C-alpha positions as CSV (number, residue, x, y, z in Angstrom):
1,M,60.4,-44.8,-30.9
2,T,63.0,-43.8,-28.2
3,A,66.5,-45.3,-28.2
4,I,65.4,-47.5,-25.2
5,D,62.5,-48.8,-27.1
6,E,64.5,-49.6,-30.1
7,F,66.9,-51.4,-28.1
8,E,64.1,-53.4,-26.3
9,F,62.6,-54.4,-29.6
10,Q,65.9,-55.5,-31.0
11,A,67.0,-57.7,-27.9
12,T,63.5,-59.0,-27.5
13,R,63.5,-59.9,-31.0
14,V,66.8,-62.0,-30.4
15,L,65.5,-63.9,-27.3
16,N,62.1,-64.7,-29.1
17,E,64.3,-66.0,-32.0
18,A,66.4,-68.0,-29.7
19,A,63.4,-69.5,-27.8
20,A,61.8,-70.7,-31.1
21,S,64.9,-71.9,-32.6
22,Q,65.7,-75.6,-33.3
23,L,69.2,-75.3,-32.8
24,P,71.0,-77.3,-29.9
25,G,70.7,-76.1,-26.6
26,S,74.4,-75.5,-26.4
27,F,74.1,-72.9,-29.1
28,R,71.4,-71.3,-27.5
29,K,73.3,-71.2,-24.3
30,V,76.2,-69.3,-26.0
31,L,73.8,-66.6,-27.4
32,Y,72.4,-66.3,-23.7
33,V,75.6,-65.7,-22.1
34,V,76.9,-63.2,-24.9
35,M,73.8,-61.1,-24.3
36,L,74.4,-61.1,-20.5
37,D,77.9,-60.0,-21.3
38,A,76.9,-57.2,-23.5
39,L,74.1,-56.1,-21.1
40,A,76.7,-56.1,-18.3
41,A,79.0,-53.8,-20.4
42,R,76.1,-51.4,-21.0
43,R,75.1,-51.4,-17.2
44,F,78.6,-50.9,-16.0
45,P,80.9,-49.5,-18.6
46,D,83.4,-48.2,-15.8
47,V,84.0,-51.7,-14.5
48,K,87.0,-52.9,-16.8
49,K,87.4,-56.4,-15.4
50,N,85.0,-58.7,-17.5
51,G,84.2,-61.2,-14.7
52,K,83.8,-58.4,-11.9
53,R,81.4,-56.6,-14.3
54,F,79.4,-59.8,-15.2
55,I,78.8,-61.1,-11.5
56,R,78.0,-57.6,-10.4
57,F,75.3,-57.2,-13.3
58,I,73.9,-60.7,-12.4
59,R,73.6,-59.8,-8.9
60,V,71.9,-56.4,-9.6
61,C,69.7,-57.2,-12.5
62,G,69.2,-60.9,-12.2
63,D,66.6,-61.3,-9.5
64,W,68.6,-64.7,-8.6
65,P,68.9,-64.9,-5.1
66,D,69.9,-68.7,-5.2
67,G,73.0,-67.4,-7.2
68,E,74.6,-66.4,-3.6
69,R,74.4,-70.1,-2.5
70,V,77.7,-72.0,-2.2
71,S,77.9,-75.0,-4.4
72,L,78.6,-78.2,-1.8
73,P,79.8,-80.3,-4.5
74,V,82.3,-77.8,-5.9
75,A,83.3,-77.0,-2.6
76,A,84.0,-80.8,-1.9
77,T,86.7,-80.6,-4.5
78,D,88.6,-77.8,-2.7
79,D,91.7,-79.4,-0.9
80,Q,92.5,-76.0,0.7
81,L,89.4,-76.2,2.9
82,D,90.3,-76.9,6.6
83,P,89.1,-80.3,8.3
84,A,86.3,-78.9,9.9
85,L,84.8,-77.2,6.7
86,R,85.4,-80.4,4.8
87,S,83.4,-82.2,7.4
88,F,80.6,-79.5,7.2
89,V,80.4,-80.1,3.2
90,R,80.7,-83.8,3.6
91,D,77.9,-84.3,6.1
92,R,75.5,-81.8,4.0
93,L,76.1,-83.9,1.0
94,L,75.3,-87.2,2.5
95,G,71.8,-86.1,2.6
96,W,71.6,-85.8,-1.0
97,E,70.0,-89.1,-2.2
98,D,68.1,-88.4,-5.4
99,A,69.7,-88.6,-9.0
100,I,68.8,-85.0,-9.8
101,C,68.9,-82.2,-6.9
102,G,68.4,-78.6,-7.2
103,I,70.8,-75.8,-6.0
104,G,68.2,-75.2,-3.2
105,N,70.0,-77.7,-1.3
106,D,73.0,-75.7,-1.3
107,P,73.5,-73.3,1.7
108,L,73.3,-69.7,1.7
109,P,76.3,-67.8,3.2
110,K,74.0,-67.3,6.5
111,D,73.9,-71.0,6.7
112,L,77.6,-71.7,6.6
113,P,79.8,-72.4,9.6
114,A,80.1,-69.0,11.6
115,G,78.5,-67.4,8.6
116,N,81.9,-67.2,7.1
117,L,81.8,-67.0,3.3
118,N,85.5,-66.3,2.6
119,P,86.6,-70.0,2.3
120,F,83.6,-70.7,-0.1
121,R,83.5,-67.5,-2.2
122,S,84.6,-68.9,-5.5
123,C,81.9,-71.7,-5.0
124,Q,79.0,-69.3,-5.3
125,H,76.7,-70.2,-8.1
126,V,77.0,-66.5,-9.4
127,R,80.6,-66.9,-9.7
128,L,80.3,-70.7,-11.1
129,L,78.0,-69.2,-13.7
130,W,80.9,-66.9,-14.9
131,R,83.2,-69.9,-15.2
132,F,80.5,-71.8,-17.1
133,R,80.4,-68.7,-19.6
134,N,84.2,-68.9,-20.0
135,A,84.2,-72.6,-20.7
136,L,81.5,-72.2,-23.3
137,L,83.1,-69.1,-25.0
138,H,86.7,-70.1,-24.7
139,E,86.7,-73.9,-24.6
140,F,83.7,-74.6,-26.7
141,Q,82.2,-77.0,-24.4
142,E,80.3,-77.0,-20.9
143,P,82.3,-77.7,-17.9
144,G,82.4,-81.2,-16.2
145,L,80.3,-83.7,-18.0
146,G,78.0,-81.1,-19.8
147,D,74.2,-81.4,-20.0
148,V,74.2,-85.0,-21.2
149,W,70.7,-85.6,-19.8
150,K,69.5,-82.5,-21.6
151,V,68.0,-81.4,-18.4
152,K,64.9,-79.3,-18.6
153,A,64.6,-77.0,-15.6
154,D,64.3,-73.2,-14.7
155,E,66.9,-73.4,-12.1
156,P,70.5,-74.8,-12.1
157,V,70.5,-78.7,-11.0
158,Y,72.9,-81.3,-10.2
159,Y,72.8,-84.8,-11.7
160,R,74.7,-88.0,-11.3
161,A,75.7,-89.5,-14.5
162,N,75.2,-93.2,-13.2
163,I,72.4,-93.3,-10.6
164,D,73.5,-96.7,-9.4
165,Q,77.0,-95.4,-8.1
166,K,76.2,-93.7,-4.7
167,H,79.6,-92.0,-4.7
168,E,79.4,-90.8,-8.3
169,P,80.4,-87.1,-8.5
170,W,77.9,-84.6,-9.0
171,S,77.7,-82.7,-12.2
172,L,76.3,-78.9,-12.3
173,V,74.1,-78.0,-15.1
174,F,72.9,-74.6,-16.2
175,P,69.9,-75.5,-18.4
176,V,69.0,-73.4,-21.3
177,D,65.7,-72.6,-19.9
178,F,67.3,-71.0,-16.7
179,L,69.7,-69.0,-18.9
180,A,66.8,-68.0,-21.3
181,K,64.6,-66.6,-18.1
182,L,67.8,-65.1,-16.5
183,A,68.5,-63.2,-19.9
184,E,64.8,-62.2,-19.9
185,R,65.0,-60.9,-16.2
186,C,68.3,-58.9,-16.9
187,L,67.2,-57.3,-19.9
188,K,63.9,-56.3,-18.1
189,N,65.6,-54.8,-15.2
190,F,68.2,-53.0,-17.3
191,L,65.6,-51.3,-19.4
192,A,63.9,-50.4,-16.4
193,W,67.1,-48.9,-14.9
194,C,67.6,-47.1,-18.3
195,R,64.2,-45.4,-18.3
196,R,64.2,-44.3,-14.5
197,E,67.9,-43.0,-15.0
198,G,67.3,-41.5,-18.2
199,V,70.1,-43.2,-19.9
200,S,70.4,-44.6,-23.4
201,P,71.3,-48.2,-23.9
202,Y,73.6,-47.1,-27.0
203,S,75.6,-44.7,-24.7
204,D,79.3,-44.9,-25.6
205,V,78.5,-47.3,-28.5
206,P,80.1,-46.0,-31.8
207,T,77.7,-45.4,-34.7
208,W,78.3,-46.9,-38.3
209,L,78.9,-43.1,-39.3
210,A,81.6,-42.7,-36.6
211,R,83.1,-45.9,-37.7
212,E,83.2,-44.9,-41.2
213,N,84.8,-41.6,-40.4
214,S,87.5,-43.3,-38.1
215,E,90.9,-44.6,-39.3
216,P,90.7,-48.1,-40.5
217,P,92.6,-50.8,-38.7
218,Q,95.9,-51.5,-39.5
219,G,95.7,-54.3,-42.3
220,A,92.1,-53.6,-43.4
221,E,91.4,-53.1,-47.0
């Protein structure tokens, strides 16, 4: 078994166990974003900024074109947008009448006024996924209202907590099934790159022997 085969076996085992787990979705979401983080570090070890590396990895290995879409509900909260852009966002959101809407309703960069992404860059879903990851790992909660409806979907969706209130703000959810499929695609594409380029997934990863022979950290017994 090659190093790539071994890595694939171990990573796939983790994904299968997560899928079969009876743990709450929030715990599984943590596992999936941690795996994405780890794979990103293996794919782009020279990119030192975690956020930049994570976003780049999702774009290269995630097969997620909707990640480039701009979240209109998030953009609507940006007080720095000029009036014309705020009007564009508001007018697009007026057509959202269902209690749950997919992110396919959000515009791609080419659909923005003059095709100008710069004012909306921070609202792209691939970047919001990074912010979602940070909230999960550093705040121990999902952003906003979280997934109170336990949404089952293969793609991120918006929902209104109270469907009787037309002006209720939208909440964005990254469902656990979406994260599971994203992790599967990223792993598959990462391994394909390793095989194509002849790169070991364990490159630059210290072995247990190397750790044993190294100086123990200060304060270690």
